Backbone as CSV, one residue per row, in Angstrom:
resi,resn,N_x,N_y,N_z,CA_x,CA_y,CA_z,C_x,C_y,C_z
1,MET,58.388,-147.519,-89.147,58.737,-148.664,-89.958,59.397,-149.704,-89.081
2,LEU,59.003,-150.975,-89.259,59.539,-152.042,-88.451,60.570,-152.829,-89.230
3,CYS,61.572,-153.283,-88.524,62.634,-154.068,-89.150,63.118,-155.106,-88.169
4,PHE,63.299,-156.334,-88.644,63.842,-157.377,-87.788,65.308,-157.563,-88.114
5,LEU,66.150,-157.591,-87.096,67.575,-157.745,-87.315,68.111,-158.747,-86.311
6,ALA,68.745,-159.802,-86.815,69.391,-160.779,-85.951,70.819,-160.348,-85.704
7,ALA,71.182,-160.125,-84.436,72.519,-159.658,-84.114,73.494,-160.794,-83.913
8,GLY,72.991,-162.017,-83.859,73.868,-163.176,-83.712,73.202,-164.399,-84.274
9,SER,73.939,-165.434,-84.523,73.375,-166.640,-85.108,72.817,-167.545,-84.015
10,MET,71.776,-168.332,-84.364,71.215,-169.285,-83.407,72.246,-170.398,-83.156
11,ASN,72.167,-170.944,-81.965,73.141,-171.966,-81.580,72.816,-173.347,-82.086
12,SER,71.535,-173.629,-82.401,71.107,-174.992,-82.686,70.173,-175.004,-83.883
13,VAL,70.308,-176.052,-84.708,69.400,-176.207,-85.847,67.998,-176.560,-85.381
14,TYR,67.878,-176.988,-84.115,66.572,-177.368,-83.548,65.884,-176.215,-82.821
15,ALA,66.460,-175.044,-82.880,65.943,-173.917,-82.108,64.539,-173.519,-82.544
16,THR,63.746,-173.095,-81.598,62.435,-172.550,-81.856,62.315,-171.213,-81.117
17,SER,61.476,-170.330,-81.619,61.333,-168.999,-81.035,60.038,-168.887,-80.241
18,PHE,60.106,-168.141,-79.158,58.915,-167.720,-78.423,58.980,-166.216,-78.307
19,LEU,57.999,-165.535,-78.931,57.958,-164.068,-78.954,56.652,-163.622,-78.298
20,ALA,56.773,-162.762,-77.294,55.589,-162.348,-76.530,54.548,-161.698,-77.403
21,PHE,54.982,-160.882,-78.370,54.000,-160.172,-79.181,53.297,-161.110,-80.169
22,ASP,53.952,-162.219,-80.552,53.269,-163.222,-81.356,52.254,-164.006,-80.520
23,GLU,52.608,-164.254,-79.279,51.763,-165.027,-78.380,50.567,-164.250,-77.879
24,PHE,50.776,-162.967,-77.539,49.747,-162.186,-76.884,49.183,-161.047,-77.730
25,GLY,49.771,-160.794,-78.888,49.261,-159.749,-79.797,50.101,-158.514,-79.841
26,GLY,49.850,-157.661,-80.832,50.590,-156.433,-81.004,51.907,-156.656,-81.708
27,SER,52.818,-155.716,-81.551,54.154,-155.818,-82.123,55.155,-155.209,-81.140
28,TYR,56.420,-155.545,-81.320,57.421,-155.024,-80.390,57.542,-153.526,-80.529
29,ARG,58.018,-152.884,-79.467,58.180,-151.436,-79.418,59.654,-151.095,-79.200
30,ASP,60.085,-149.941,-79.756,61.499,-149.608,-79.723,61.670,-148.073,-79.666
31,ALA,61.469,-147.490,-78.482,61.765,-146.062,-78.311,63.252,-145.854,-78.425
32,GLU,63.644,-144.793,-79.157,65.050,-144.568,-79.473,65.538,-143.214,-78.942
33,LYS,66.780,-143.182,-78.543,67.443,-141.913,-78.268,67.753,-141.202,-79.576
34,SER,68.008,-139.885,-79.505,68.260,-139.090,-80.709,69.562,-138.314,-80.549
35,PRO,70.362,-138.229,-81.608,71.620,-137.472,-81.512,71.418,-135.974,-81.339
36,SER,70.252,-135.459,-81.722,69.992,-134.026,-81.601,69.290,-133.662,-80.305
37,ASN,68.984,-134.672,-79.481,68.305,-134.450,-78.210,69.312,-134.685,-77.082
38,PHE,69.584,-133.621,-76.319,70.577,-133.722,-75.243,69.927,-134.049,-73.920
39,ASP,68.637,-134.416,-73.937,67.927,-134.735,-72.699,67.638,-136.209,-72.536
40,ASP,68.236,-137.071,-73.361,67.882,-138.489,-73.291,69.095,-139.410,-73.194
41,ASP,70.294,-138.870,-73.049,71.505,-139.681,-73.147,71.563,-140.802,-72.111
42,LEU,71.062,-140.543,-70.911,71.164,-141.518,-69.818,69.817,-142.152,-69.481
43,MET,68.844,-142.033,-70.367,67.472,-142.432,-70.070,67.050,-143.737,-70.734
44,CYS,67.971,-144.697,-70.799,67.626,-146.008,-71.335,66.490,-146.643,-70.515
45,TRP,66.494,-146.392,-69.216,65.462,-146.922,-68.328,64.079,-146.401,-68.707
46,ALA,64.005,-145.131,-69.117,62.725,-144.511,-69.507,62.274,-145.025,-70.876
47,ALA,63.240,-145.207,-71.800,62.896,-145.758,-73.105,62.334,-147.173,-72.976
48,SER,62.945,-147.971,-72.115,62.447,-149.339,-71.892,61.074,-149.298,-71.241
49,ALA,60.878,-148.411,-70.281,59.583,-148.256,-69.654,58.528,-147.856,-70.682
50,ALA,58.894,-146.937,-71.586,57.969,-146.488,-72.620,57.556,-147.649,-73.543
51,ASN,58.505,-148.505,-73.879,58.171,-149.672,-74.707,57.140,-150.565,-74.022
52,VAL,57.385,-150.843,-72.751,56.496,-151.721,-71.998,55.107,-151.084,-71.832
53,LEU,55.086,-149.803,-71.500,53.820,-149.116,-71.289,53.004,-149.068,-72.574
54,ALA,53.660,-148.799,-73.696,52.927,-148.715,-74.976,52.344,-150.083,-75.349
55,TRP,53.127,-151.130,-75.158,52.662,-152.463,-75.595,51.584,-153.025,-74.669
56,THR,51.726,-152.801,-73.362,50.757,-153.359,-72.424,49.449,-152.578,-72.359
57,GLY,49.436,-151.357,-72.882,48.231,-150.521,-72.816,48.246,-149.564,-71.629
58,TRP,49.187,-149.701,-70.707,49.257,-148.778,-69.564,49.696,-147.384,-69.958
59,GLY,50.251,-147.250,-71.143,50.680,-145.945,-71.607,49.562,-145.133,-72.255
60,ASP,48.414,-145.749,-72.488,47.371,-145.078,-73.266,46.807,-143.839,-72.597
61,PHE,47.041,-143.655,-71.316,46.639,-142.400,-70.668,47.343,-141.208,-71.290
62,VAL,48.529,-141.447,-71.850,49.292,-140.390,-72.516,49.292,-140.605,-74.019
63,SER,49.627,-141.821,-74.464,49.725,-142.128,-75.884,49.910,-143.623,-76.040
64,ASN,49.594,-144.139,-77.228,49.960,-145.548,-77.537,51.260,-145.617,-78.307
65,SER,51.953,-144.513,-78.407,53.262,-144.445,-79.069,54.382,-144.467,-78.037
66,GLU,55.285,-145.407,-78.161,56.402,-145.470,-77.231,57.282,-144.217,-77.306
67,ASP,57.382,-143.622,-78.496,58.212,-142.427,-78.624,57.600,-141.250,-77.878
68,GLU,56.287,-141.111,-77.922,55.636,-140.008,-77.207,55.671,-140.239,-75.686
69,ILE,55.535,-141.485,-75.268,55.661,-141.779,-73.850,57.080,-141.490,-73.369
70,PHE,58.075,-141.817,-74.186,59.467,-141.493,-73.862,59.644,-139.978,-73.711
71,GLU,59.007,-139.192,-74.562,59.064,-137.741,-74.441,58.420,-137.267,-73.149
72,TYR,57.359,-137.948,-72.730,56.687,-137.603,-71.478,57.657,-137.772,-70.310
73,TYR,58.396,-138.863,-70.310,59.400,-139.080,-69.267,60.464,-137.964,-69.309
74,GLN,60.893,-137.606,-70.506,61.925,-136.580,-70.630,61.455,-135.226,-70.134
75,TYR,60.184,-134.961,-70.225,59.631,-133.697,-69.747,59.745,-133.605,-68.206
76,TYR,59.509,-134.717,-67.526,59.475,-134.690,-66.065,60.807,-135.027,-65.414
77,PHE,61.629,-135.831,-66.079,62.851,-136.321,-65.441,64.097,-135.641,-65.976
78,LYS,65.075,-135.551,-65.114,66.398,-135.098,-65.546,67.040,-136.195,-66.396
79,ASP,67.983,-135.815,-67.203,68.745,-136.774,-67.990,69.782,-137.413,-67.073
80,THR,69.343,-138.431,-66.351,70.200,-139.061,-65.359,69.925,-140.547,-65.304
81,GLY,70.892,-141.300,-64.838,70.685,-142.726,-64.653,69.666,-142.981,-63.552
82,PHE,68.829,-143.967,-63.761,67.794,-144.327,-62.784,67.449,-145.779,-63.040
83,THR,66.458,-146.306,-62.326,66.053,-147.688,-62.517,64.706,-147.752,-63.226
84,ALA,64.528,-148.791,-64.005,63.232,-148.995,-64.656,62.133,-149.159,-63.637
85,GLU,62.453,-149.819,-62.515,61.462,-149.996,-61.479,61.006,-148.649,-60.903
86,GLY,61.958,-147.750,-60.635,61.605,-146.445,-60.130,60.761,-145.644,-61.111
87,GLY,61.150,-145.712,-62.382,60.397,-145.001,-63.418,58.999,-145.538,-63.601
88,MET,58.841,-146.844,-63.505,57.498,-147.441,-63.654,56.646,-147.154,-62.430
89,ASN,57.242,-147.227,-61.251,56.476,-146.922,-60.039,55.964,-145.480,-60.073
90,TRP,56.783,-144.555,-60.607,56.323,-143.162,-60.760,55.146,-143.086,-61.712
91,TRP,55.193,-143.854,-62.798,54.093,-143.842,-63.758,52.800,-144.271,-63.081
92,PHE,52.892,-145.270,-62.255,51.688,-145.810,-61.610,51.254,-145.023,-60.391
93,MET,52.208,-144.486,-59.597,51.870,-143.903,-58.302,52.292,-142.458,-58.114
94,GLY,52.935,-141.857,-59.131,53.295,-140.466,-59.039,54.544,-140.197,-58.221
95,ASP,54.723,-138.920,-57.869,55.951,-138.484,-57.205,56.221,-139.214,-55.897
96,ALA,55.153,-139.591,-55.174,55.337,-140.246,-53.876,56.147,-141.511,-53.999
97,ALA,56.109,-142.155,-55.173,56.848,-143.410,-55.350,58.347,-143.170,-55.456
98,LEU,58.797,-141.942,-55.600,60.192,-141.631,-55.809,60.960,-141.295,-54.542
99,TYR,60.277,-141.247,-53.414,60.941,-140.907,-52.160,62.033,-141.952,-51.864
100,PRO,63.275,-141.523,-51.511,63.744,-140.160,-51.342,64.482,-139.610,-52.557
101,ASP,64.337,-140.265,-53.743,65.144,-139.897,-54.887,64.562,-138.745,-55.712
102,GLY,63.345,-138.287,-55.403,62.680,-137.303,-56.221,63.494,-136.099,-56.603
103,PRO,64.065,-135.363,-55.644,64.843,-134.159,-56.001,66.039,-134.458,-56.887
104,THR,66.572,-135.665,-56.820,67.747,-136.037,-57.612,67.386,-136.326,-59.060
105,VAL,66.223,-136.916,-59.287,65.886,-137.383,-60.634,64.827,-136.566,-61.349
106,LEU,63.959,-135.849,-60.612,62.870,-135.131,-61.254,63.302,-133.721,-61.649
107,ASP,62.873,-133.318,-62.854,63.062,-131.978,-63.343,61.813,-131.142,-63.141
108,VAL,60.651,-131.779,-63.294,59.336,-131.161,-63.121,58.523,-132.072,-62.205
109,TRP,57.983,-131.517,-61.130,57.158,-132.314,-60.241,55.760,-132.483,-60.811
110,GLY,55.115,-133.585,-60.456,53.816,-133.911,-61.013,53.976,-135.001,-62.053
111,GLY,52.893,-135.360,-62.694,52.949,-136.400,-63.712,52.848,-137.793,-63.118
112,GLY,52.717,-138.768,-64.002,52.535,-140.139,-63.542,51.232,-140.304,-62.787
113,ASN,51.198,-141.271,-61.847,50.043,-141.485,-60.983,48.826,-141.962,-61.772
114,PHE,49.050,-142.901,-62.695,47.972,-143.360,-63.586,47.319,-144.659,-63.120
115,TRP,47.729,-145.176,-61.999,47.126,-146.430,-61.511,45.973,-146.127,-60.572
116,ASP,44.850,-146.795,-60.815,43.688,-146.713,-59.936,43.865,-147.739,-58.811
117,PRO,44.025,-147.282,-57.574,44.296,-148.213,-56.470,43.208,-149.260,-56.227
118,THR,42.019,-149.084,-56.831,40.975,-150.099,-56.670,41.189,-151.296,-57.579
119,THR,42.205,-151.261,-58.434,42.519,-152.361,-59.328,43.847,-153.014,-58.918
120,PRO,44.119,-154.259,-59.352,45.388,-154.900,-58.994,46.573,-154.102,-59.497
121,TYR,47.631,-154.079,-58.696,48.843,-153.374,-59.126,49.420,-154.106,-60.344
122,PRO,49.831,-153.365,-61.385,50.218,-153.997,-62.651,51.534,-154.729,-62.635
123,ARG,52.395,-154.468,-61.651,53.686,-155.130,-61.636,53.498,-156.597,-61.261
124,ALA,54.053,-157.479,-62.097,53.956,-158.905,-61.790,55.116,-159.350,-60.916
125,ALA,56.310,-158.864,-61.211,57.474,-159.243,-60.428,58.600,-158.282,-60.736
126,SER,59.582,-158.248,-59.852,60.738,-157.374,-60.095,61.941,-157.897,-59.347
127,HIS,63.099,-157.399,-59.721,64.353,-157.749,-59.020,64.489,-159.260,-58.868
128,THR,64.477,-159.947,-59.984,64.686,-161.403,-59.975,66.123,-161.650,-60.410
129,PRO,67.061,-161.707,-59.468,68.463,-161.794,-59.858,68.905,-163.226,-60.146
130,GLY,70.074,-163.340,-60.755,70.740,-164.614,-60.875,70.287,-165.441,-62.059
131,ARG,70.644,-166.718,-62.030,70.525,-167.575,-63.181,69.086,-167.911,-63.556
132,ASN,68.133,-167.737,-62.628,66.742,-168.079,-62.926,65.955,-166.873,-63.460
133,ALA,66.587,-165.722,-63.595,65.842,-164.517,-63.968,65.077,-164.701,-65.269
134,LEU,65.757,-165.162,-66.304,65.119,-165.326,-67.617,64.142,-166.500,-67.620
135,GLU,64.475,-167.563,-66.908,63.576,-168.695,-66.831,62.250,-168.326,-66.167
136,ASP,62.336,-167.446,-65.170,61.103,-167.007,-64.493,60.182,-166.249,-65.455
137,ILE,60.757,-165.426,-66.308,59.942,-164.693,-67.272,59.328,-165.675,-68.291
138,TYR,60.154,-166.579,-68.800,59.633,-167.547,-69.759,58.521,-168.387,-69.150
139,ASP,58.680,-168.847,-67.927,57.644,-169.644,-67.256,56.379,-168.823,-67.078
140,TYR,56.539,-167.561,-66.749,55.371,-166.678,-66.550,54.599,-166.513,-67.861
141,TRP,55.336,-166.324,-68.939,54.694,-166.236,-70.270,54.022,-167.565,-70.636
142,MET,54.676,-168.664,-70.392,54.124,-169.962,-70.748,52.871,-170.286,-69.944
143,ASP,52.741,-169.654,-68.776,51.531,-169.835,-67.966,50.418,-168.945,-68.428
144,ASP,50.579,-168.354,-69.641,49.557,-167.531,-70.289,49.278,-166.242,-69.514
145,ASN,50.354,-165.547,-69.159,50.245,-164.248,-68.515,50.750,-163.177,-69.464
146,PRO,49.841,-162.462,-70.166,50.279,-161.401,-71.079,51.016,-160.310,-70.310
147,SER,52.259,-160.109,-70.648,53.094,-159.152,-69.897,54.340,-158.836,-70.702
148,ALA,55.021,-157.781,-70.296,56.256,-157.362,-70.935,57.333,-157.228,-69.870
149,ALA,58.595,-157.292,-70.299,59.672,-157.335,-69.323,60.806,-156.402,-69.724
150,ILE,61.412,-155.794,-68.710,62.615,-154.981,-68.833,63.763,-155.707,-68.191
151,LEU,64.926,-155.689,-68.841,66.132,-156.304,-68.285,67.129,-155.216,-67.925
152,SER,67.703,-155.300,-66.754,68.868,-154.483,-66.396,70.087,-155.344,-66.636
153,ILE,70.993,-154.855,-67.526,72.176,-155.624,-67.842,73.416,-154.877,-67.334
154,VAL,74.375,-155.622,-66.796,75.579,-155.011,-66.235,76.785,-155.804,-66.652
155,GLY,77.928,-155.102,-66.686,79.198,-155.764,-66.987,80.156,-154.814,-67.693
156,GLY,81.442,-154.910,-67.357,82.462,-154.116,-68.021,82.218,-152.628,-67.944
157,GLY,81.673,-152.142,-66.850,81.384,-150.719,-66.711,80.058,-150.290,-67.297
158,ILE,79.311,-151.207,-67.894,77.993,-150.922,-68.477,76.916,-151.228,-67.479
159,ARG,75.975,-150.327,-67.319,74.723,-150.580,-66.636,73.626,-150.014,-67.513
160,HIS,72.765,-150.862,-68.050,71.886,-150.472,-69.130,70.572,-151.195,-68.999
161,ALA,69.500,-150.613,-69.553,68.170,-151.248,-69.568,67.740,-151.489,-71.007
162,VAL,67.213,-152.682,-71.248,66.667,-153.055,-72.553,65.321,-153.727,-72.338
163,THR,64.569,-153.852,-73.412,63.241,-154.475,-73.331,63.293,-155.884,-73.920
164,LEU,62.841,-156.841,-73.146,62.843,-158.246,-73.587,61.534,-158.587,-74.287
165,TRP,61.641,-159.218,-75.470,60.447,-159.587,-76.226,60.318,-161.092,-76.479
166,GLY,61.361,-161.852,-76.245,61.227,-163.282,-76.487,62.521,-164.037,-76.319
167,PHE,62.409,-165.345,-76.595,63.516,-166.268,-76.400,63.693,-167.170,-77.605
168,GLU,64.916,-167.637,-77.772,65.204,-168.734,-78.666,65.460,-169.959,-77.772
169,LEU,64.836,-171.092,-78.108,64.900,-172.292,-77.279,65.539,-173.426,-78.052
170,ASP,66.321,-174.261,-77.357,66.915,-175.405,-78.020,65.922,-176.578,-78.008
171,GLU,66.369,-177.733,-78.436,65.469,-178.892,-78.554,64.954,-179.388,-77.216
172,PHE,65.576,-178.958,-76.118,65.132,-179.348,-74.790,64.362,-178.219,-74.112
173,SER,63.975,-177.211,-74.867,63.246,-176.029,-74.377,64.063,-175.225,-73.367
174,GLU,65.388,-175.318,-73.474,66.256,-174.481,-72.680,66.531,-173.189,-73.423
175,ILE,66.601,-172.068,-72.697,66.825,-170.764,-73.331,68.268,-170.674,-73.815
176,GLU,68.410,-170.367,-75.114,69.760,-170.189,-75.652,69.994,-168.830,-76.252
177,GLY,68.961,-167.962,-76.258,69.133,-166.609,-76.764,67.942,-165.754,-76.449
178,ILE,68.122,-164.427,-76.541,67.067,-163.493,-76.215,66.836,-162.525,-77.375
179,TYR,65.601,-162.048,-77.498,65.249,-160.997,-78.452,64.906,-159.730,-77.672
180,ILE,65.590,-158.635,-78.003,65.403,-157.387,-77.254,65.292,-156.219,-78.217
181,THR,64.726,-155.102,-77.702,64.895,-153.789,-78.331,65.708,-152.931,-77.395
182,ASP,66.470,-152.006,-77.988,67.508,-151.277,-77.251,67.543,-149.816,-77.716
183,SER,67.363,-148.897,-76.793,67.335,-147.459,-77.137,68.689,-146.956,-77.634
184,ASP,69.745,-147.710,-77.431,71.086,-147.254,-77.803,71.575,-147.757,-79.161
185,ASP,70.843,-148.702,-79.775,71.415,-149.365,-80.957,71.410,-148.461,-82.201
186,SER,70.587,-147.399,-82.193,70.582,-146.471,-83.332,70.573,-145.020,-82.884
187,LYS,71.214,-144.734,-81.735,71.093,-143.422,-81.138,71.828,-142.336,-81.924
188,TYR,72.617,-142.721,-82.924,73.303,-141.709,-83.738,72.541,-141.419,-85.023
189,LEU,71.354,-141.988,-85.171,70.545,-141.753,-86.359,69.329,-140.894,-85.974
190,GLU,68.979,-139.929,-86.823,67.848,-139.051,-86.530,66.510,-139.758,-86.726
191,ASP,66.449,-140.679,-87.677,65.162,-141.363,-87.955,65.435,-142.858,-88.040
192,PRO,65.706,-143.502,-86.902,66.119,-144.899,-86.895,64.950,-145.855,-87.121
193,LEU,65.275,-147.017,-87.633,64.311,-148.101,-87.726,64.064,-148.681,-86.338
194,ASP,62.910,-149.321,-86.173,62.644,-150.077,-84.969,63.257,-151.467,-85.162
195,LEU,64.209,-151.815,-84.328,64.977,-153.032,-84.530,64.734,-154.018,-83.391
196,LEU,64.457,-155.262,-83.765,64.426,-156.363,-82.799,65.699,-157.144,-82.991
197,ARG,66.505,-157.211,-81.931,67.834,-157.844,-82.043,67.869,-159.164,-81.270
198,TYR,68.630,-160.093,-81.835,68.821,-161.391,-81.195,70.241,-161.497,-80.651
199,TYR,70.371,-161.973,-79.386,71.673,-162.183,-78.783,71.742,-163.592,-78.230
200,PRO,72.680,-164.405,-78.707,72.903,-165.736,-78.110,73.428,-165.592,-76.696
201,LEU,73.034,-166.481,-75.827,73.451,-166.439,-74.420,74.601,-167.428,-74.171
202,PHE,75.393,-167.107,-73.185,76.334,-168.058,-72.633,76.312,-167.884,-71.118
203,GLU,76.691,-168.916,-70.371,76.624,-168.882,-68.916,75.219,-168.482,-68.457
204,THR,74.232,-168.951,-69.106,72.813,-168.844,-68.739,72.212,-167.454,-68.942
205,THR,72.812,-166.408,-68.407,72.218,-165.079,-68.508,73.192,-164.038,-69.077
206,HIS,74.300,-164.457,-69.635,75.275,-163.519,-70.176,75.254,-163.523,-71.699
207,PHE,75.601,-162.364,-72.282,75.720,-162.292,-73.736,76.734,-161.213,-74.098
208,ASP,77.159,-161.248,-75.352,78.151,-160.302,-75.863,77.412,-159.059,-76.337
209,TYR,77.607,-157.952,-75.629,76.951,-156.674,-75.984,78.010,-155.743,-76.546
210,TYR,78.146,-155.699,-77.868,79.125,-154.851,-78.552,80.536,-155.093,-78.000
211,GLY,80.883,-156.363,-77.833,82.236,-156.714,-77.395,82.436,-156.768,-75.894
212,THR,81.372,-156.507,-75.111,81.470,-156.549,-73.654,80.584,-157.659,-73.117
213,ASP,81.133,-158.431,-72.214,80.384,-159.487,-71.544,79.455,-158.834,-70.491
214,VAL,78.135,-158.917,-70.747,77.166,-158.391,-69.802,76.241,-159.512,-69.342
215,GLY,75.687,-159.326,-68.166,74.748,-160.293,-67.641,73.493,-159.626,-67.166
216,VAL,72.412,-160.406,-67.067,71.116,-159.888,-66.596,71.190,-159.784,-65.071
217,ALA,71.076,-158.560,-64.565,71.170,-158.294,-63.124,69.792,-158.258,-62.473
218,GLU,68.814,-157.640,-63.149,67.478,-157.490,-62.589,66.459,-157.588,-63.720
219,THR,65.252,-157.940,-63.363,64.136,-157.923,-64.325,62.956,-157.180,-63.717
220,TYR,62.089,-156.694,-64.591,60.876,-155.993,-64.138,59.780,-156.389,-65.098
221,ILE,58.715,-157.007,-64.599,57.631,-157.528,-65.425,56.353,-156.731,-65.153
222,VAL,55.663,-156.338,-66.215,54.420,-155.586,-66.096,53.310,-156.299,-66.851
223,ASN,52.187,-156.525,-66.189,51.054,-157.199,-66.801,50.341,-156.286,-67.802
224,MET,49.700,-156.917,-68.763,48.871,-156.180,-69.719,47.725,-155.477,-68.986
225,PHE,47.401,-154.286,-69.488,46.245,-153.574,-68.919,45.009,-154.450,-69.092
226,PRO,44.170,-154.609,-68.041,43.049,-155.560,-68.118,41.942,-155.156,-69.066
227,SER,41.826,-153.873,-69.373,40.804,-153.391,-70.296,41.260,-152.067,-70.863
228,ALA,40.492,-151.515,-71.780,40.853,-150.229,-72.384,41.005,-149.169,-71.307
229,PRO,42.165,-148.514,-71.221,42.404,-147.570,-70.126,41.735,-146.194,-70.331
230,VAL,40.383,-146.191,-70.296,39.641,-144.948,-70.417,38.726,-144.854,-69.210
231,PRO,39.199,-144.329,-68.081,38.427,-144.354,-66.826,37.196,-143.481,-66.880
232,GLU,36.233,-143.782,-66.002,35.065,-142.943,-65.805,35.503,-141.656,-65.123
233,PRO,34.682,-140.585,-65.208,35.082,-139.301,-64.597,35.479,-139.413,-63.125
234,ALA,34.760,-140.223,-62.334,35.088,-140.348,-60.922,36.493,-140.948,-60.743
235,THR,36.827,-141.911,-61.584,38.155,-142.512,-61.506,39.193,-141.514,-61.941
236,MET,38.855,-140.686,-62.935,39.775,-139.672,-63.402,40.206,-138.767,-62.233
237,PHE,39.240,-138.470,-61.350,39.569,-137.635,-60.217,40.625,-138.293,-59.322
238,LEU,40.517,-139.621,-59.186,41.472,-140.350,-58.352,42.864,-140.277,-58.919
239,LEU,43.001,-140.127,-60.229,44.325,-140.146,-60.828,45.103,-138.870,-60.556
240,GLY,44.393,-137.818,-60.128,45.040,-136.614,-59.567,46.123,-136.036,-60.412
241,SER,47.324,-136.068,-59.866,48.446,-135.362,-60.446,48.783,-135.872,-61.819
242,GLY,48.420,-137.116,-62.131,48.702,-137.645,-63.468,48.012,-136.827,-64.541
243,LEU,46.764,-136.481,-64.318,46.026,-135.706,-65.311,46.493,-134.269,-65.372
244,ILE,46.797,-133.692,-64.219,47.321,-132.318,-64.231,48.638,-132.266,-64.983
245,GLY,49.494,-133.237,-64.703,50.787,-133.281,-65.400,50.624,-133.519,-66.868
246,LEU,49.667,-134.374,-67.250,49.444,-134.654,-68.682,49.030,-133.382,-69.395
247,ALA,48.194,-132.563,-68.794,47.775,-131.316,-69.431,48.961,-130.401,-69.658
248,ALA,49.856,-130.303,-68.671,51.054,-129.469,-68.816,51.964,-130.001,-69.917
249,PHE,52.100,-131.313,-69.992,52.938,-131.925,-71.012,52.397,-131.638,-72.407
250,ARG,51.094,-131.749,-72.576,50.493,-131.521,-73.902,50.564,-130.045,-74.307
251,ARG,50.484,-129.157,-73.320,50.677,-127.723,-73.654,52.091,-127.507,-74.177
252,LYS,53.058,-128.171,-73.581,54.441,-128.044,-74.033,54.558,-128.526,-75.483
253,LEU,53.922,-129.665,-75.804,54.029,-130.207,-77.157,53.425,-129.244,-78.178
254,ARG,52.294,-128.600,-77.803,51.646,-127.687,-78.748,52.514,-126.468,-79.037
255,LYS,53.396,-126.114,-78.113,54.251,-124.950,-78.298,55.453,-125.226,-79.198
256,ARG,55.703,-126.515,-79.461,56.870,-126.862,-80.286,56.683,-126.445,-81.746
């Protein structure tokens, strides 16, 4: 079930919205943590990755459900802090992308490796720090590049990952707020709604996150899958460990 929730008021009566899913299709995704699951407490980065993978189509090798993709991450990774970039690189290139962090973050080796090296790498940009981080994403979207973005937010002892879905713009087309989904906003509910939240910005990239001043530290942008992700058998062979890992993951689900 989908639900729209504004977490803050718009700053201007002239504001207009730009939402990636309205522009490029589909709907926003919101993988959630669960109070009964003790393997997801620190995996906001994986939940955000799952949202992006499900919406862009890169997750279809496993599922088009962000919640099932999030479970896939939980099967392979320890419940530990990590980066969205590291988690996405593992999805595309497998364990080799995790060097030297693999033993620290992986619980089960294998999995991922779903990118065919004969095609363009899906990452559009990453690690765009500072005041232009959000403007770069908006400009990329306005240039008609279907893509989704993850934000790393920091401040007041918080380091967290959320999924960016759009902007609120003032009469001069300046960004005055962001629309995000957040794996932590309903983590104490067993069956939470999918929530799209609005946060007004101040100081260009900062906003009030549950009473804490946080700012956008990094971004990670992933392009839409160029076509339906159903490779030919020869390409399937190239995906290697991704398919072997997927079989193991599905066996685990059947045993539940």
